[in-house]
N, C-alpha and C positions, 0 to 999 in steps of 0.2 A: 591569553589571558587578561580577566578581568583585573583591573588596578584601581583603586581610589585611596584618599589623603585621611592619616590621622594626624592627630598631631601629641605631640612630649615633649612635656615642659615648655609648652608654645612654639616647639618648631614642628613646622612641617614633615610628616612620613610619609612616603608612597608602601601601602602594601598592594600585594595578588592576592586577588580572593580565593580564604579559604586558610591562609595564615594565621598562627596565631601574634599576641602582641608581642610577646619574648622572642619569635622566629623574624619578626618582622622590625624590631630595634637592631638584630644582631645584623643583620641581613643589609643592612646600612650603615654599621658599624660604630652600634651603640652597644656594649662590652659592657655595660656597669651603671644602674642606674638605684641601686641601693649600697646604705652602710652599713655594716656593725655596729650594735648599742655599747660594745668595752671598745673594743679596741680602733674601729670606724675604719676597717679593712674595705674596700669595694666589691659587689654582690653585682651577678647581674644572673644569667640565665646559667645553672649547671646541671643539673640532673635532663633536663627536658620533659621533664616524665608525670610534673607533679607530685613525686617523693617527697623533696625538700623544699623549702621554704624559703630561697635564697633570691628569689626571682618578685618577690611582690611587689607592686604597684596599683594606685588608685585609678582606675576607670570609671569615667564618668561619675566623680564624686563616690564612689563606692572604693573603700580604700582594702587592704590586705588579701588583693587579688593575685593569683600564681600568673604570671605574664605567660606560663609558660602552656596553660589550660584555655585560657581568653582568646578566641578567635576573634580577630581585630572587625570591629564594622566601621563601614563606611561613618567618619565627621567622628570618633571618638575619638576623645581629651586624655589623653596618657601622662599619667605624674609620677613624679620618680618621688623617693622620699625627702631627698633634698632642694624640691624643686623651690623657687622663691617666689 
């Protein structure tokens, strides 16, 4: 299998070719990358098929993308909504 690297909030993440951004994050133990607006509850991959909007991330400066639908590409820069 071919592997490459993306960054998530400045942290390197190894990705297996064909994985979505959401799958890659979960594979390295990152379970939450967004918080709800009202209660601040953690959110990440929930449905995994693009129905909900719990897994929103910014990829290469494109905000509001569902991590479960975006296939990771070499060099992608992924940010959570609470990145510094």
